[in-house]
N, C-alpha and C positions, 0 to 999 in steps of 0.2 A: 564542475559542479562543486559548489562550496556551500554547505548547509549548516552554518553555525547558529542560525537564528532559531533553530528548533531544538527543544529539549527532548531528544529521542529517548523514549522509555524502552523500546524494544526494536531491534533490527531483525527482519525476517528475510533470509536470502532464498529465493525460490528459483534461482538460475537453473536452467535446464529442464524445468518442469513445464509441461504443456497445459493449456486451458482444459479444464477449469481449476486445476490444482493450485496455482498461485492464489487465486481468489479464495478457494476453500481454506487454505492454510492461513490466509490473512483473517478470514472470518473467525476461525478457531482462536487465533491469537487475540483478536479484539475482544472476544467473549470473556477472556481471562483478565483483561486489563481494566483499570479504573477509568471512570469517565474523565474526559479532558486530557488523558495521556496520549502520547504520540507514538504511532507505529510507522516505521520506515520499512517499505517493502522493495526488494530488488528483484526484478524479473527479466527474463529474456524472451518470453513469449509475446509476440506482437499483438495477439488477441487480448492481452492484459490491459492494453490501452483502453479499449472499449469496455472491458469487463469492470475495471475499477471505477471508471466514470459512471457507468450505469448503476453499480452497486451503491456508491456513495450518494447518487441522486435519489435513490429509493430507500435509503436508510437514514438513521439519525447521525451517522458518522459523517465527518467533513473531510473531503479531499483538499487539504491545505495547499499542497503543491505537488507537481509532477514534473519529471524530467524525462521526456519521451523522444527527444531528437535523435538519440543514438542509444544502442544497447550498451550496458544494461539499462532497462527502464527503472526509474525510481519513483515511488509514490510515498507521500507524506500524508498520513491519515490521522485525524484527531478522533479519538473514541467518543462517541455520542453518549 
């Protein structure tokens, strides 16, 4: 996993937290960020794969990239 294409504003490590905590912590972080900045979320909960996709589909935030083949799962989200 090599992510030099993204200008990461904040990295949030939610490893060990179970659903819905990774998403809730990501939402809190996004609310404090400026539009168009990038949040990188690291998670170990398999439910986060579904949660982050659904969340970004229903919000103005953009799931720019995700790495979910192996743990930890990584999500790159652009603040809407």
